[in-house]
N, C-alpha and C positions, 0 to 999 in steps of 0.2 A: 741554464736560465729558464725560468718559467715563461710561458707564452706572453703574458702581460708585461713581463720585465723587458723583453725584447721590444715590444711596442713602445714602452716608456722610453727606451733608449733612442728609438727613431724620433719620437716626439722631442726629446731633449736636444738631440743633435740638430734637428730642424730649427728649433727655437733659438739655439745658441750660435749656430754656424751658418745655416742656410737662409732663413728668413731675414736676418739683418742685412743680407746682401741683395735681397730681392728688390729689383728696380733701382738699385744703388751701386751696381757694379762699375768699377772704373775700367777704362779701355785696357789697361795692362793686367787686369784680372780675368780676361777672357782670351782664350787661344783656340785654335782649330787643330784637332788631331788629323783630320782629313778635311777636304773642302766641305763646308756645311756641317761638320761633326764637331760641335763645340765642347770645350771643357773649361771650367772656371775654377777659381780659387776655392769656391764653396764645394764643388765636387770633390776636390782633392782633400780638403780639410775634413769634410763630413765622412768620407771613406776612411780616413785615418782614424777618426774617433770611433766609428762603428767597429772597424777591424780590431782596434786595441781592446775594446770591451769584450768582443766575442773571443778573442785569443786568450784573454785572462780567464774567461769562464770555461773555455774548451781548448786547452793548450795542444791537444793532439789533433784537432780538426784542421782540415785543409780549408783555407779561406781564399776565395777568388773574388776580387773586386774588379769592377770595370776599369778603373783607372790604373790599377796595378797590372792588369792584364795588357793594357795598351803599352805599358813599358816592358812587360815580359810575357809574351804570348804563350810561353811554355806552361804557365799556370793552368791553362785549360786541360793540359794533359794530366796534371795532378788530379783534377776533378774527376776525370774518367775512371780513375783507379782508387778513389778515396772511399774508405769505410764510412767516414763522416765528414761533411763539408758544409760550408756556408757560401752563398753568393751574395754580393752586395752591389746594388745600383744606388750610389749615393745621391744622385739626382737623375731620375728618369724623366725624360722630356727636357733636357738641358736647353735645347733651342727655344722652347717655350719660356723657360726660366730667364734666359738671356733677353728675350723679347718682352719680358714683363707680363707674360700670360700666366694665369692662375693654374693651368693644367700641367702640373709637374708633380712628382711623387718621390718619396724616399722608400726604398724597398730592400728586403732581405728574404732569402729563401734558404731553408735547411734541407740537406740532401743526405741520404744514407744509402750507400752502395747504388748510386744512380737514381734512386727513387726520391722524389720530393715528399717530405713528411710535414713540413710547416712552411707557411709563407705569410709575409707581412707587407702591406702596402699602406703608407701614410701619406695623405694628400694635405700638405701643410696649409695651403690657402683655403681649402674647402673644409678643413678640420674634420676630415672623415677618415676612419681607419677600417681597413679590410684585413681580416685574418682568417687563415684556413689551416686546418690540421687534417692530415690524411685519415679518413675513416670517421672523423668527428664533425665534418661539415664546415661551412663557410659562414662568416659573420660580418655584418656592417655595423660599426659602432656598438658591438656586443650583441646585436640582434641577429637571429638566423637569416641567412640570405639564400634564396632559391631562384633558379631560372623560372620565369613565368611561362604560362601557355602562350603560344604564338599563333597569330592569324596567318595562315599560309597564303592568303591573298595579298598580304602587304610585306612580304619578306624583303629585307634590304641588307646590304653589306657595305663594308668599308675596307680600305687598304691604305698603307702609307707609301706604296710603290707606284710611281706614275704610270708604269706600263699597264697596270690593271685598272686604273681609274677610268671609268666610262664603260667598261665591259658590263654586259647585262646577261647573265646566264638565263637560260629558259626557266620559267617558273619564278623568277625574281622580279619584283614589282618595279624596280627602277635601277638605273645604272649604278655601279659601285662608286661610292663617294670616298672622301678623304677621312682618315681616322683623326683622333685628337692628338696624334703625334707624341703619344706617351702611353706605353703599355700599362702603366699604373693607373691610367684613366680609361684606356680602351677596354680592358677586361671587365671592370665594373660596369661600364656603359653597356657592354654586350649582355651581361647578366641581367641588368635592369631594364633592358628592352629598347635602348636607343637604336641599336642595329641587331641583326640576327646572325650575322657571321662577319668575321674579320680575316683577311688574308695577309700574311706576313712573308716577306722575302727573307729576312734575317731570323736566326734562331738562337741568338746568344743567350746563355743561361740567365744572366742578370736581368735581361729584359722579360723573359718568359716564365722562369721558374715560379715566382710567386703568383702570377696571374693565371697560369694554366691550372695550378692546384686550386685556386679560388674558384675558377670556372667549373672544373670537374666535380669538386665537392658541392657546388651549387646545382649540379645536374647537367652541365653542358659537356662538350667534347673538344679536345684540342689534339689534332693529328696531322702528321705529314701527309703528303699527297698519296703515299703508298698505303695509307690506312693505319700506320703505326702510331700509337699514342705517344704524345710528346714526353720526352725524358730530359733530364738536365744534360745528358751527354748526346742528345740528338743533334746531328749536324747536316742532315740532308733536307734542304728547303724545297718548296715553300711549306709554311705552316698554316693550316686552316683551322680556325677556332669557330665553333658554332654553338648555338643555344641547345641543340639536340642532334642526335645522330641522323635523323631524317633530313634536317636542314643541311648538315654537313654533306650528305650524299648528293643532295640537289645542287648545292653550290659547286661541289667538286666536279660533277658531271658536265657542268656548263662553262667551266673556266678554262681559259687557254693560257698556259704558262710558258 
């Protein structure tokens, strides 16, 4: 599938499956996989639709969806050894979606031998699309997207992990705050300058594959604490994403994990 065809797929699924349920979910359409980790009928149906379309186009590819992996964790093992794979996050930021907040996204990432080669983020309520291709850059609604120059006097960070909220590394202007609780919103916000770094405890591929490619193609960095660049098969947290390598080093030096 061409890059725009995958984006059209995400838009169509969002319009037909996800948005009609936004702020209209019945109680029996919401469940918890773990305490506070929600899944809805829209998650399951949208993943099924996206997976079916990708499987029809790429019958030999390994396809790893968040909800399918919740039922069969062994799917992640297949990703580690796949020549060609896709990861699907049918609704990233499900808690926001359940609570009627606009900050959720539908995401897909394409992986070849462990390297992310294409990524798509569609924000249905904001009607904004982010697309990245390895070596070809990042785009926002078709326009080139680049990390802007940062003022080192006002560096700020965010995290979704309560243990790190309120920490203030040396050289950072203010304590670390809360993210948007949706990687499909967090990474674009980082690129666009709302924060300068984000610290993640989890490294699940459906959460980070599209966004880390978007970030690195825009000029930023996404690395584990040992300095290794994020890959779809990375499993050693935490993950630190930053607007540039200098900010990454500054934040890493001052954080206590």
